[in-house]
Backbone as a ProteinNet text record, in pm:
[ID]
protein_1_A
[PRIMARY]
MRYLILAKTTLIFLLMSFHAFAADAPKENITFGYAAISPTMAGVWMAKEIGAFNRNGLTVELVHISSGATVIQALVGGSVHAALGASNAVVAATIKGAPIIAVGSNTSRPGMQLWVQPEIQRPEQLQGKTLAITRFGSTSEFVTRLIMRKLNLEGKAELRQFGGVVEADVGFRAGQADGRVSSQAPGPKAKMLVDAAELGIPFSMNLLAVSNEFYRRSPKTVEKIVTSYVEGIAALKTRKPLALKLLEKYMGQRGGSAEQHYEFVTKYLDAIPRVDPAAIDTVLEMIGQKGAVKAQLFDNAIVDRLVQEGFIDRLYKGGKS
[TERTIARY]
-2642.4	-2696.7	-2631.2	-2611.7	-2549.9	-2408.3	-2336.4	-2199.7	-2197	-2299.5	-2308.4	-2333.4	-2424.9	-2455.6	-2331.6	-2261.3	-2141.1	-2033.2	-2019.3	-1919.1	-1951.2	-2081.1	-2122.3	-2099.2	-2132.1	-2114	-1966.7	-1881.6	-1737.8	-1685.4	-1733.4	-1690	-1731.1	-1855.8	-1904.1	-1820.7	-1787.5	-1707.4	-1569	-1510	-1377.1	-1378.4	-1483.3	-1494.7	-1512.5	-1595.9	-1617.4	-1488.2	-1414.4	-1288.5	-1188.4	-1186.4	-1093.6	-1125.6	-1254.6	-1294.5	-1267.5	-1289.5	-1263.3	-1114.5	-1031.4	-887.2	-842.8	-899	-862.8	-899.8	-1015.8	-1060.8	-973.1	-925.4	-846.3	-696.5	-655.5	-513.1	-446.8	-329.2	-261.6	-225.7	-243.2	-212.9	-79.5	-12.3	116.6	96.2	170	159	249.9	189.9	262	237	343.3	330.3	348.4	247.5	244.9	245.9	349.6	359.5	306.5	233.9	189	225.5	246.2	319.1	237.3	106.2	32.5	-115.1	-179.1	-325	-370.5	-388.6	-415.6	-494.1	-580.8	-653.5	-561.9	-435.5	-340.6	-317.7	-346.4	-325.8	-452.6	-560.9	-690.9	-696.3	-613	-614	-577.9	-476.2	-435.1	-534.9	-594.5	-698.7	-816.5	-858.3	-973.2	-941.6	-820.4	-781.1	-796.8	-763.5	-779	-926.6	-1003.3	-1143.7	-1229.7	-1204.6	-1288.2	-1237.6	-1128.8	-1077.8	-996.7	-946.8	-869.8	-741.6	-671.6	-550	-581.9	-686.5	-725.2	-759.1	-834.7	-871.7	-749.6	-647.1	-525.8	-424	-469.2	-383.7	-290	-321.9	-235.5	-311.4	-245	-295.5	-208.5	-266.6	-187.8	-217.3	-111.2	-120.9	-77.7	-168.2	-135.3	-74.7	37.2	106.5	128.5	76.2	98.7	231.5	324.2	455.2	465.7	448.4	436.8	560.2	538.9	634.8	689.4	703.5	751.7	893.3	980.2	1119.1	1128.9	1048.2	1054.8	1001.6	893.2	838.9	934.8	1007.8	1106.4	1225.3	1261.7	1365.9	1323.6	1194.9	1143	1149.3	1122.6	1130.8	1274.5	1366.1	1507.6	1556.9	1507.9	1549.4	1481.5	1381	1313.9	1198.1	1154.8	1042	909	902	781	819.4	724.2	748.5	725.6	632.3	598.6	565.5	582.8	556.7	502.9	406.6	357.3	406.5	510.7	574.1	616.7	666.6	702.5	794	760.4	840.1	984.3	1003	1139.1	1219.7	1152.5	1222.4	1263.5	1173.9	1205	1321.8	1313.1	1416.1	1549.3	1546.3	1671.2	1739.7	1660.9	1717.7	1779.4	1710.9	1760.7	1888.7	1891.9	2011.1	2131.1	2105.3	2213.5	2253.2	2185.8	2225.5	2131	2019.6	1922.9	1866	1861.4	1816	1663.6	1600.7	1454.6	1416.9	1291.9	1245.1	1096.8	1055.5	914.2	844	729	650.7	513.1	490.6	364.3	369.7	268.6	259.2	113.9	88.3	-53	-104.4	-17	-60.5	43.8	4.1	98.9	113.9	54.6	71	55	107.7	101.6	-39.5	-98.8	-233.8	-232.1	-169.8	-161.2	-179.6	-216.7	-236.4	-156.9	-123.8	-58.7	-167.2	-181.6	-279.9	-208.2	-270.1	-206.7	-305.4	-249.6	-332.5	-411.8	-527.8	-620.1	-558.9	-461.3	-407.1	-311.5	-269.7	-178.3	-258.7	-231.1	-307.7	-230	-96.1	-14.4	106	155.5	268.7	391.2	420.8	541.2	537.1	417.4	406.4	460.5	493.5	548.9	699.3	762.2	905.4	930.4	1024.3	1057.8	959.2	855	753.4	790.1	706.6	729.6	624.1	668.6	578.9	589.1	474.4	471.5	485.8	574.5	585	579.5	566.7	568.2	711.2	790.8	932.9	1015.5	1141.3	1231.6	1244.1	1232.6	1234.3	1095.4	994.1	855.5	798.4	680.3	612.7	577.4	534.9	495.3	613.4	732	849.3	879.9	872	909.9	816.3	685.9	590.3	596.7	622.9	641.6	756.6	864.7	981	948.3	873	833	751.1	655.6	569.8	651.4	737.2	816.7	909.3	960.8	1046	965.2	844.9	758.6	721.2	711.3	672.2	793	912.1	1036.9	1061.1	1022.1	1039	1126.4	1195.1	1277.5	1386	1394.3	1493.9	1458.2	1338.2	1299.9	1199.3	1166.2	1077.7	1136.8	1107	1158.6	1063	1117.5	1037.9	1055.8	944.4	950.8	879.9	950.1	889.6	816.1	698.2	614.1	597	637	623.3	535.8	405.8	312.2	214.9	121.9	27.1	-66.5	-109.2	-199.7	-128.2	-3	73.8	99.6	126.8	149.7	22.4	-92.9	-220.9	-244.3	-215.8	-235.1	-143.5	-19.4	75	26.7	-29.1	-83.9	-199.9	-291.6	-409.2	-369.3	-259.6	-212.8	-134.1	-118.2	-47	103.9	154.4	298.4	358.1	272	318	224.4	280.3	201.5	142.6	200.9	153.6	170.9	99.1	105.7	64.4	149	116.1	56.8	-67.8	-140.1	-245.7	-295.2	-400.5	-538.2	-547.2	-674.2	-646.9	-747.5	-731.2	-686.9	-578.3	-529.4	-608.4	-704.5	-786.8	-902.2	-1004.8	-1123.6	-1096.9	-992	-961.5	-857.2	-807.2	-702.9	-757.2	-674.1	-712.7	-618.6	-674.9	-591.1	-530.7	-399.7	-329.7	-288.8	-245.5	-198.6	-236.7	-285.8	-309.4	-191	-112	9.7	-20	-137.8	-173.2	-187.2	-206	-224.6	-93.9	17.1	145.5	218.2	156.1	215.6	337.3	339.8	454.3	419.4	488	465.3	525.8	444.1	493.5	410.2	477.8	409.6	415	299.7	296.4	366.3	331.4	387	416.5	515.3	549.5	528.3	478.7	464.3	595.1	667.5	801.8	816.6	907	944	1095	1150.1	1294.2	1325.1	1442.5	1483.8	1486.5	1533.3	1544.8	1407.6	1311	1174.4	1111.6	1137.7	1084.5	1141.9	1272.5	1335.1	1286.4	1276.1	1240.2	1093	1009	863.9	792.6	822.4	757.8	606.2	555	410.4	344.7	414.2	360.3	353.9	458.8	459.2	346.9	326.3	216.7	81.9	66.6	-58.4	-79	29.6	20.5	-25	38.9	2.9	-139.6	-176.1	-310.9	-415.7	-389.5	-483.2	-497.1	-384.5	-388.5	-473.8	-455.5	-534.6	-683.8	-716.9	-856.8	-909.2	-823.4	-863.9	-896	-812.6	-836.7	-967.7	-990.7	-1113.5	-1236.5	-1229.7	-1343.4	-1369.4	-1262.7	-1278.6	-1355.9	-1323	-1378.3	-1515	-1550.6	-1676.2	-1779.5	-1738.8	-1831.5	-1833	-1892.2	-1884.9	-1937.5	-2054.1	-2101.2	-2000.3	-1940	-1839.1	-1715	-1676.6	-1559.6	-1579.2	-1698.9	-1726.8	-1714.7	-1764.4	-1752.6	-1606.5	-1529.7	-1388.7	-1313.8	-1337.8	-1267.5	-1305.1	-1430.4	-1472.3	-1400.2	-1383.4	-1317.1	-1168.3	-1098.4	-952.5	-907.8	-990.5	-949.9	-1004.8	-1066.9	-1132.2	-1046	-922.6	-838.5	-785.2	-796.1	-753.3	-860.5	-987.3	-1094.3	-1133.1	-1223.6	-1273.6	-1381.1	-1462.9	-1573.1	-1529.5	-1600.5	-1572.8	-1590.9	-1687.1	-1709.2	-1586.7	-1524.8	-1404.8	-1291.7	-1276.6	-1171	-1199.7	-1327.7	-1364.6	-1337	-1358	-1328.8	-1181	-1097.6	-953.1	-923.4	-982.4	-959.5	-993.2	-1110.5	-1154	-1071.8	-1019	-944	-798.9	-736.1	-591.5	-542.9	-608.4	-555.4	-571.4	-465.2	-464.9	-522.5	-612.5	-669.2	-561.9	-470.8	-357.4	-233.3	-190.1	-82.3	57.5	75.5	203.8	299.3	424.6	524.6	555.5	535.2	558.9	705.4	781.7	922.4	941.4	847.4	858	847	763.4	750.2	879.7	945	1073.5	1178.2	1171.9	1263.9	1250.5	1125.3	1102.4	1173.6	1158.9	1222.1	1374.1	1427.2	1572.3	1629.1	1558.2	1604.9	1605.3	1500.2	1488.7	1591.1	1635.4	1734.6	1876.8	1888.7	2019.9	2080.8	1995.6	2045.8	1989.1	1968.5	1913.4	2001.3	1938.3	2012.8	2054.7	2023.9	2058.1	1980.3	2034.5	1970.7	1838.9	1726.5	1594.5	1554.6	1620.9	1580.5	1593.6	1682.7	1704.7	1607.9	1533.1	1448.9	1307.5	1256.8	1118.2	1101.5	993.6	961.6	810.1	764.2	620.2	566.7	646.2	608.2	474.7	452.1	328.1	207.6	215.9	104.5	77.9	184	166.5	98.1	133.5	70.5	-77.9	-111.9	-253.1	-332.5	-269	-334.6	-353.2	-246.7	-250.4	-350.8	-365.7	-459.3	-604.1	-624.8	-759.7	-814.7	-728.4	-774.2	-831.1	-760.8	-805.3	-932.7	-940.7	-1063.3	-1184	-1164.2	-1276.9	-1322.8	-1229.9	-1268.2	-1361.6	-1339.4	-1419.2	-1533.2	-1541.1	-1646.1	-1649.9	-1533.7	-1525.2	-1501.7	-1504.5	-1482.9	-1416.4	-1303.2	-1230.2	-1265.6	-1272.8	-1302.8	-1180.8
-5364.4	-5241.3	-5212.4	-5321.6	-5302.7	-5247.6	-5299.5	-5253.2	-5106.2	-5068.9	-4929.5	-4837.3	-4878	-4798.5	-4789.2	-4902.6	-4904.8	-4811.9	-4815.7	-4730.3	-4583	-4547.4	-4408.3	-4365.1	-4454.8	-4423.8	-4400.7	-4486.6	-4473	-4341.5	-4304.9	-4180.2	-4060.2	-4062	-3951.2	-3940.3	-4054.2	-4055	-3995.8	-4037.2	-3986.1	-3835.7	-3788.3	-3644	-3565.5	-3617.7	-3551.6	-3548.3	-3658.4	-3665.2	-3565.3	-3552.2	-3458.3	-3315.2	-3279.5	-3142.3	-3114.6	-3211.9	-3193.7	-3172.9	-3250	-3235.4	-3097.8	-3055.6	-2924.2	-2812.5	-2826	-2720.5	-2714.7	-2834.2	-2840.5	-2833.1	-2825.6	-2823.6	-2703.3	-2723.9	-2612.9	-2502.3	-2379.1	-2263.4	-2203.2	-2143.2	-2082.5	-1947.7	-1924.4	-1799.1	-1693	-1579.5	-1470	-1340.6	-1262.8	-1128.5	-1027.1	-942.6	-845.8	-705.3	-628.9	-493.2	-391.3	-292.3	-182.4	-50.5	50.9	168.3	287.6	287.5	409.3	381.6	469.5	470.4	560	497.7	571	481.2	538.8	456.5	386.4	428.4	358.6	215.4	189.3	56.5	-28.8	24	-42.3	-179	-202.4	-331.7	-446.3	-425.7	-532.5	-547.1	-436.1	-445.5	-528.1	-500.5	-571.4	-719.1	-748.4	-888.5	-966.2	-901.4	-963.5	-977	-872.4	-870	-970.5	-990.8	-1082.5	-1226.5	-1249.4	-1385.4	-1433.4	-1340.6	-1380.3	-1452.9	-1401	-1468.4	-1610.1	-1619.8	-1749.2	-1849	-1804.3	-1892	-1939.8	-1857.1	-1892.7	-1967	-2011.4	-2095.6	-2022.5	-1896.5	-1816.6	-1765.2	-1767.7	-1698.8	-1574.8	-1458.2	-1334.9	-1242.8	-1197.4	-1094	-962.4	-864.6	-732.8	-648.5	-585.2	-503.9	-364.1	-263.5	-125.7	-78.1	-43.8	8.9	146.8	249	384.5	426.5	468	519.5	409.5	445.7	351.1	304.2	396.2	359.2	256.9	275	186	47.2	39.9	-92	-168.6	-98.8	-165.1	-211.3	-135.7	-180.7	-309.8	-318.5	-439.9	-557.8	-531.7	-637.7	-685.7	-592.5	-627.3	-704.6	-664	-729.7	-862.4	-897	-1025	-1025.5	-907.1	-900.7	-925.3	-898.7	-924.2	-1001.4	-1078.1	-1155.8	-1073.2	-980.1	-895.1	-756.6	-656.7	-519.8	-436.5	-351	-250.8	-116.9	-64.8	55.8	149.3	264.1	370.8	319.6	352.6	306.1	354.5	479	530.1	456.4	413	338.2	200.7	136.4	4.7	15.5	110.5	125.2	165.9	263.1	309.2	196.7	117.3	6.1	-97.8	-126.7	-226.6	-178.6	-52.5	4.9	-4.3	9.6	3.6	-139.5	-236.9	-375.4	-458.4	-401	-478.1	-590.9	-713.7	-827.9	-837.8	-737	-735.1	-705.2	-735	-710.8	-676.7	-586.9	-549.1	-647.1	-697.4	-790.8	-733.4	-608.7	-543.4	-397.2	-322.4	-178.6	-144.6	-30	3.4	118.4	204.9	313.5	335.2	405	440.3	592.3	665.8	810.9	852.2	967.6	1007.3	1048.4	971.9	1001.2	1089	1204.5	1297.4	1439.8	1526.9	1667.3	1755.9	1873.5	1973.2	2059.6	2048	2124.5	2237.2	2353.4	2468.8	2538.4	2625.5	2706.9	2807.4	2849.2	2933.4	3061	3119	3246.8	3232.4	3112.4	3091.4	3075.7	3160.1	3162.8	3108	3121.4	3083.5	3000.7	2911.5	2826.8	2905.4	3017.6	3092.5	3145.1	3151.8	3196.9	3093.9	2975	2871.9	2887.5	2978.8	3002	3044.1	2975.6	3005.8	2950.7	2880.4	2824.1	2680.3	2624.1	2488.3	2392.8	2278.2	2175.1	2052.4	2001.2	1885	1756.3	1667.9	1533.6	1435.3	1308.5	1209.7	1189.2	1124.6	1103.3	1120.3	1152	1153.3	1009.9	994.1	861.5	806.1	879.3	833.5	878.8	824.2	866.2	1014.4	1062	1203.2	1295.4	1259.8	1342	1338	1217.3	1199.4	1274.9	1261.8	1330.5	1481.1	1522.8	1665.5	1719.5	1645.6	1687.8	1688.7	1589.6	1585.9	1709.4	1743.2	1859.3	1987.9	2002.4	2124.8	2140.6	2028.4	2035	2085.1	2031.6	2073	2220.4	2271.5	2411.1	2504.7	2450	2527.3	2583.1	2503.9	2546.2	2449.9	2361.5	2262.9	2332	2295.6	2353.1	2490.6	2539.9	2675.1	2676.7	2556.6	2546.6	2440.6	2454.2	2358.4	2239.8	2118.4	1998.1	1957.5	1948.1	1913.1	1779.6	1684.4	1554	1552.1	1488.4	1482.9	1340.6	1239.3	1101.5	1017.5	1020	944	1036	977.2	1058.8	1135.9	1073.1	1140.8	1258.4	1236	1342	1458.9	1428.3	1534.7	1615.7	1546.6	1616.9	1710.3	1658.6	1738	1860.3	1839.6	1951.2	2060.1	2019.4	2117.2	2192.1	2119	2185.2	2280.5	2248.3	2333.5	2454.4	2466.2	2580.6	2566.4	2444.4	2422	2400.6	2395.4	2382.5	2461.1	2514.7	2595.1	2509.5	2393.5	2304.9	2159.4	2072.7	1929.4	1852.5	1763.3	1677.8	1549.2	1522.3	1409.6	1358.3	1237.1	1178.6	1231.3	1312.6	1373.9	1503.9	1587.8	1715.9	1692.7	1755.7	1736.1	1811	1889	1962.3	2030.1	2072.4	2132	2263.3	2334.3	2462.4	2450	2329.5	2309.7	2337.4	2397.8	2430	2356.2	2287.2	2216.4	2314.3	2311.7	2402.3	2330.3	2204.2	2127.6	1981	1919.7	1775.6	1711.7	1634.5	1576.2	1486	1422.9	1331.9	1404.3	1535.7	1613.8	1673.9	1639.6	1695.7	1609.9	1498.4	1413.7	1336.2	1296.8	1224.3	1076	986.3	843.3	806	748.4	724.2	618.5	529.6	432.2	481.7	495.2	540	439	312.5	206.3	83	9.2	-116	-231.2	-342.7	-464.6	-541.3	-554.5	-611.9	-733.2	-821.8	-939	-952.6	-1037.6	-1060.9	-1155.5	-1139.8	-1228.8	-1374.4	-1396.8	-1532.8	-1596.6	-1520.1	-1569.9	-1601.7	-1516	-1536	-1663.8	-1685.2	-1805.7	-1931.6	-1922.1	-2039.3	-2073.5	-1970.8	-1993.8	-1914.5	-1941.8	-1864.2	-1878.2	-1995.7	-2016.4	-1932	-1916.7	-1834.6	-1688.3	-1640.7	-1502.3	-1483.2	-1583	-1575.3	-1566.9	-1640.1	-1634.8	-1496.4	-1434.8	-1300.8	-1200.4	-1204.5	-1111.8	-1137.6	-1264.7	-1299.9	-1247.8	-1262.4	-1213.8	-1062.8	-994	-848.3	-805.8	-873.9	-845	-864.4	-969.8	-993.6	-882	-832.3	-723.1	-597.1	-563.5	-445.5	-461.6	-579.2	-603.4	-588.1	-639.8	-628.4	-482.5	-404.7	-261.4	-192	-224.9	-154.1	-205.3	-328	-385.9	-407.6	-390.1	-413.1	-288	-182.4	-52.3	-53.3	-110.7	-108.2	-168.3	-280.1	-342.7	-254.4	-194	-106.2	13.3	71	185.5	147.2	28.6	-19.2	-39.2	-96.6	-120.9	9.9	107.6	234.9	311.1	299.9	362.7	298.6	167.8	93	127.7	123.6	140.1	285.9	374	512.6	603.3	546	624.4	732.9	699.3	797.3	906.6	887.2	991	1096	1062.3	1155.2	1146.8	1232.9	1229.1	1122.7	1134.6	1040.8	918	808.9	686.4	709.3	793.7	824.8	892.5	982.5	1050.1	950.3	859.6	759.6	664.5	632.7	542.5	608.5	737.7	813.3	801	807.1	790.9	651.6	549.6	410.4	390.6	438.2	416.7	499.5	611.5	699	656.3	611.3	591.7	446.4	359.1	223.8	143.8	84.4	11.5	-128.6	-164.6	-299.5	-403.9	-367.8	-454.9	-394.5	-451.2	-389.2	-416.3	-382.8	-406.7	-290.5	-321.6	-216.9	-153.2	-22.1	51.5	94.9	50.5	90.4	242.2	315.9	462.7	519.9	456.1	500.7	474.9	363.8	334.3	435.8	475.7	578.5	707.6	743.8	864.4	854.7	740	719.5	724	654.2	650.4	790.5	870.8	1007.4	1089.1	1074.2	1153.9	1114.5	987.3	946.6	951.5	1013	1031.2	905.5	812.8	687.4	663.9	769.2	757	666.1	571.3	480.4	351.5	335	210.8	94.4	-25.8	-143.6	-171.7	-170.5	-187.4	-333.6	-421.6	-562.5	-622.8	-569.3	-621.3	-561.1	-462.3	-389.3	-443.7	-503.1	-550.9	-672	-744.4	-863.3	-868.5	-848.7	-848.1	-985.2	-1089.7	-1221.9	-1269.9	-1251.1	-1301.5	-1224.8	-1092.2	-1010.7	-1039.5	-1049.9	-1078.1	-1213.3	-1311.4	-1442.9	-1436.1	-1361.1	-1346.2	-1278.8	-1185.2	-1118.7	-1216.8	-1287.3	-1379.5	-1492.4	-1535.8	-1645.2	-1596.7	-1465.7	-1410.3	-1398.7	-1419	-1416.8	-1280.8	-1174.2	-1040.2	-1002.6	-1035.1	-1006.5	-1075.9	-1199.6	-1273.1	-1205.7	-1148.6	-1080.4	-962.6	-896.9	-779.4	-812.5	-938.2	-983.3	-899.2	-871.1	-802.2	-654.4	-596.5	-452	-409	-335.9	-287.6	-141.9	-108.2	30.9	119
-820.9	-760.5	-625.9	-545.2	-414.1	-429.2	-533.3	-555.1	-597.9	-677.2	-721	-603	-515.4	-395.1	-306.8	-292	-208.7	-265.8	-398.8	-463.7	-443	-458.3	-437.8	-294	-200.3	-57.9	-26.4	-84.8	-61.8	-117.9	-238.3	-300.9	-217.8	-168.6	-85.3	41.6	100.1	223.2	197.8	83.5	50.8	26.7	-43.3	-68.6	60	149.2	278.2	358.9	354.1	427.7	372.7	236	172.9	213.3	207.2	243	390	474.3	617.2	641	566.9	580.9	533.2	417.7	361.8	457.7	520.4	613.2	736.7	779.8	902.4	876.7	748.5	716.1	782	841.1	908.9	811.3	854.3	770.7	813.5	717.9	746.1	814.9	921.4	995.7	933	901.6	837.1	914	931.1	988.6	876.6	861.1	751.3	811	783.5	834.2	735.2	785.7	698.8	765.3	681.1	727.2	774.8	754.9	789.2	809.3	886.2	893.8	779.2	664.3	540.9	447.1	363	266	167.1	158.6	72.6	120.4	246.9	304.8	301.5	247.5	257.9	190.7	90.3	22.6	114.8	195.8	287.4	401.9	445.9	549.6	498.8	375.3	320.6	297.8	254.9	236.3	366.8	476.1	608.8	644.1	622.3	664.6	588.7	460.4	381.6	387.1	461.5	475.2	356.5	273.5	155.4	194	294.5	339.3	387.3	465.9	521.2	410.3	310.7	198.8	120.9	120.1	47.2	133.7	249.7	332.9	426	458	543.9	666.4	779	897.4	913.3	887.5	879.9	997.7	1060.7	1164	1101.3	1100.6	1048.4	1160.1	1130.4	1230.1	1174.4	1245.2	1203.3	1259.4	1169	1207.7	1143.5	1222.6	1170.8	1091.9	968.3	870.7	782.2	654.7	555	581.3	622.6	647.2	759.7	864.6	980.1	948.3	870.9	838.8	747.6	662.1	577	660.4	761.4	854	923.6	959.6	1022.5	926.7	798.3	697.5	681.8	671.6	656.8	779.6	896.9	1020.8	1047	965.3	982.2	1079.1	1125	1219.1	1149.6	1019.4	941.9	815.7	763.8	642.8	515.9	522.8	409.1	462.6	375.8	419.4	304.6	337.3	244	296.7	231.8	282.6	171.8	211	117	6.9	-117.4	-230.9	-221.5	-179.1	-169	-63.1	44.7	149.4	98.3	21.4	-35.5	-132.8	-225.3	-328.2	-266.5	-175.9	-113.5	-37	35.1	111.4	17.8	-92.6	-187.6	-254.4	-293.6	-356.4	-262.6	-133.5	-34.2	0.3	-60.5	-38.2	45.2	88.6	166.7	79.4	129.4	48.3	41.1	-17.6	-30.6	-174.8	-210.7	-346.8	-345.3	-432.8	-444.4	-537.7	-493.8	-576.2	-610.3	-574.2	-605.4	-568.1	-612.7	-586.7	-561.7	-499.1	-477.3	-564.3	-612.9	-701.2	-810.6	-915.2	-1020.9	-1033.7	-940.4	-933.2	-787.3	-748.6	-607.6	-564.6	-477.5	-429.4	-305.7	-315.9	-202.9	-254	-164	-199.2	-102.4	-149.5	-63.6	-1.7	129.9	205.3	278.7	285.1	349.2	442.9	525.6	613.6	529.7	578.4	498	441.9	512.3	467.6	348.2	316.2	204.2	75	-20.9	-145.5	-265.1	-261.5	-376.2	-330.3	-415.5	-377.3	-329.3	-396.1	-359.2	-215.8	-156.8	-17.9	80.7	31.5	119.8	140.3	69.4	89.9	234.7	298.3	437.6	538.1	490.3	580.4	620	706.5	755.9	701.5	652.5	602.3	692.5	733.1	821.4	742.2	789	733.4	851.5	820.1	928.7	975.3	891.1	921.8	795.6	812.9	698.4	647.3	515.6	456.6	431.8	474.1	458	324	290.3	167.7	174	291.1	301	272.1	320.7	290	140.3	83	-56.2	-150	-128	-214.7	-191.8	-69.5	-42.8	-127	-130.5	-209.7	-360	-405.9	-547.1	-583.7	-497	-522.4	-521.2	-419.9	-409	-529.3	-579.8	-698.6	-817.9	-836.3	-947.5	-937.3	-815.6	-793.5	-787.5	-815.6	-808	-667.5	-568.5	-429.1	-349.6	-419.9	-349.5	-267.6	-140.7	-51.1	2.8	-31.5	9.8	124.8	174.6	292	384.5	512.1	611	623.6	620.4	644	789.4	859.6	1001.9	1024.9	1085.5	1109.5	1243.6	1242.3	1361.2	1415.8	1340.6	1389.9	1299.3	1321.5	1239.6	1169	1092.3	1016.9	1109.3	1215.7	1309.5	1374.5	1416	1481.1	1385.4	1259.2	1160.6	1137	1133.9	1120.3	1239	1358	1480.4	1478.6	1435	1427.7	1333.3	1219.8	1125.7	1188.8	1251.2	1312.1	1424	1491.7	1601.2	1551.2	1420.4	1364.7	1369.1	1395.5	1400.4	1261.2	1161.4	1023	933	826.2	732.1	620.4	598.8	493.9	533.8	465.8	496.4	371.6	324.3	210.8	266.1	226.4	285.3	188.8	215.8	132.4	168.4	273	311.3	383.1	395.7	464	608.3	651.9	788.1	895.1	851.9	946.5	875.4	950.8	888.7	816.5	854.8	791.2	680.5	658	557.3	417.2	334	196.8	102	1.5	-93.3	-193	-203.2	-294.1	-422.9	-410.8	-526.3	-508.9	-616.9	-617.9	-690.1	-616	-673.9	-792.7	-793.4	-903.2	-1036.1	-1031.7	-1153.6	-1206.2	-1141.3	-1181.5	-1285.1	-1325.7	-1428.4	-1382.4	-1256.3	-1201.4	-1187.2	-1259	-1234.7	-1100	-1013.4	-877.3	-807.5	-738.6	-654.1	-510.7	-448.4	-309.3	-219	-237	-153.3	-236.7	-195.9	-261	-163.3	-215.2	-137.3	-151.7	-43	-48.7	42.3	2.8	82.3	75.4	159	151.9	36.4	-22.3	-130.9	-85.2	36.3	88.1	104.1	154.6	172.7	36.9	-61.2	-195.8	-258.6	-239.2	-293.8	-222.5	-90.4	-10.3	-20.4	-26.2	-24	-132.8	-259.5	-367.4	-368.5	-332.9	-330.4	-220.9	-108.2	0.1	-42	-108	-157	-259.3	-342.7	-439.6	-368.6	-260.7	-183.8	-122.4	-77	-18.6	-124	-241.1	-349.9	-397.8	-411.6	-456.8	-358.9	-230.5	-128.2	-134.6	-155.3	-166.8	-286	-399.5	-519.5	-491.1	-417.2	-380	-290.5	-201.4	-114.1	-191.4	-289	-373	-449.3	-505.6	-582.5	-494.2	-372.6	-280.7	-244.9	-227.6	-199.4	-310.9	-433.6	-548.2	-591.8	-553.4	-601.4	-491	-365.3	-253.3	-164.6	-217.4	-151.4	-7.2	22.3	162.1	259.4	219.8	305.5	315.4	203.6	202.1	294.6	295	382.1	529.2	564.5	702.7	741.5	649.7	675.9	695.8	608.3	617	744.1	783.5	909.6	1028	1021.5	1129.9	1139.8	1028.3	1031.3	1028.8	972.4	957.5	1066.3	1167	1271.3	1332	1366.8	1435	1343.2	1210.4	1117.7	1094.8	1122.1	1092.3	945.6	904.1	767.7	754	651.5	634.4	556.2	576.4	502.5	352.3	315.2	173.9	112.2	187.4	137.9	115.7	210.9	199.2	82.8	63.9	-45.2	-180	-186.4	-307.8	-343.4	-241.2	-261.1	-316.3	-254.3	-295.1	-442.5	-483.6	-621.6	-720.9	-676.6	-766.3	-783.1	-675	-678.7	-673.8	-598.5	-582.3	-711.2	-757.1	-883.9	-867.7	-960.6	-960.4	-991.7	-1079.6	-1112.3	-1045.8	-934.1	-855.3	-910	-1035.8	-1102	-1074.1	-1049.4	-1029	-1163.8	-1172.6	-1296.4	-1300.6	-1402.4	-1411.3	-1410.3	-1471.8	-1473.3	-1332.5	-1248.8	-1109.2	-1032.9	-1063.4	-1000.1	-1045.8	-1172.7	-1223.6	-1142.8	-1110.8	-1030.7	-896.9	-832.2	-701.7	-714.4	-813.7	-831.8	-853.8	-932.4	-956.4	-828.2	-748.6	-626.4	-520.3	-521.9	-422.4	-479.8	-598.6	-657.7	-716.1	-759.9	-816	-956.2	-1030.4	-1164.7	-1250.4	-1319.9	-1405.8	-1339.1	-1210.4	-1141.7	-1203.8	-1192.1	-1250.3	-1179	-1256.7	-1195.4	-1179.1	-1254.2	-1250.6	-1110.7	-1030.1	-895.7	-794.3	-834.4	-740.4	-730.7	-837.6	-836.1	-926.5	-903.1	-982	-998.7	-1122.3	-1150.7	-1192.1	-1174.7	-1226.2	-1170.9	-1042	-980.7	-1034.5	-1034.7	-1083.5	-1230.9	-1308.7	-1451.7	-1473.7	-1392.9	-1405.6	-1370.2	-1267.4	-1229.1	-1340.8	-1409.7	-1523.2	-1638	-1673.3	-1786.5	-1766.2	-1641.5	-1611.9	-1604.6	-1614.3	-1607.4	-1467.3	-1366.7	-1227.3	-1188.7	-1225.5	-1186.6	-1260.8	-1387.4	-1463.6	-1401.4	-1355.5	-1294.4	-1165.3	-1091	-967.2	-994.1	-1106.2	-1141.5	-1238.7	-1277.8	-1369.1	-1496.2	-1547.2	-1675.6	-1668.8	-1548.6	-1543.5	-1416.9	-1428.2	-1312.2	-1287.8	-1159.3	-1124.5	-1150
[MASK]
+++++++++++++++++++++++++++++++++++++++++++++++++++++++++++++++++++++++++++++++++++++++++++++++++++++++++++++++++++++++++++++++++++++++++++++++++++++++++++++++++++++++++++++++++++++++++++++++++++++++++++++++++++++++++++++++++++++++++++++++++++++++++++++++++++++++++++++++++++++++++++++++++++++++++++++++++++++++++++++++++

């Protein structure tokens, strides 16, 4: 009996020591750049807020780098380990030889609308007018061009860059632009003219990208980043009260209600953040690289493994929003 008690005591001690070691184990420091104050970025915000990165062994610093093109430049330059930025910026950089690769996506259709000043009633009235974008190379410029192409207005309106999303909204409200493509109304008087999601365009708003070297050197770390992001998306879609608090916190300077932002999250953000080849085709066509080899542009291996293992299904307990 004494030996049995001693054995149990030893086992309990070893288990306690293991858990204490696991809790105190050093975590890898990661810098994660995101490109906009937009609900499109809410997955990574939520991953941080619920401690998903921490649980997966990462200490992550989130850095807002305004515009998709700029955050991808930071990734290429090594200032950040991972980036959630404009799909066109990721693809264009990779085509030009940048050693980066997409390992996830946040949408499979454009979650933006064309908003116009109240006096504009029809798309053709935008001929010769000015449309506000954040920066050339950004998602707002790219989706604006997609919409204008669908409306047979490509090249018939001026695109004016304002800097960031907040600045572009302000420019629209000040009357410096007649239209603005955005994920939310840029002002109280803005009128929605076209919902890009209804135009039948396969498109990823943003791609989650890392450097090829980082992926080769630390594949497990990249897997932890993607896994944490997936957990963040699931928490957004299944824990509405927490999601509303998060959106109010991060979206404060953009305006709009948390409910409006949550509506966007549930409608557009994909539970399975797989890169859709058709969405990449859209980007390649728009940047004049139709037919380029797609295998070098993205890798769905991590997301596919999470699906096959049932990890994502377990997060939603059998049902995805």
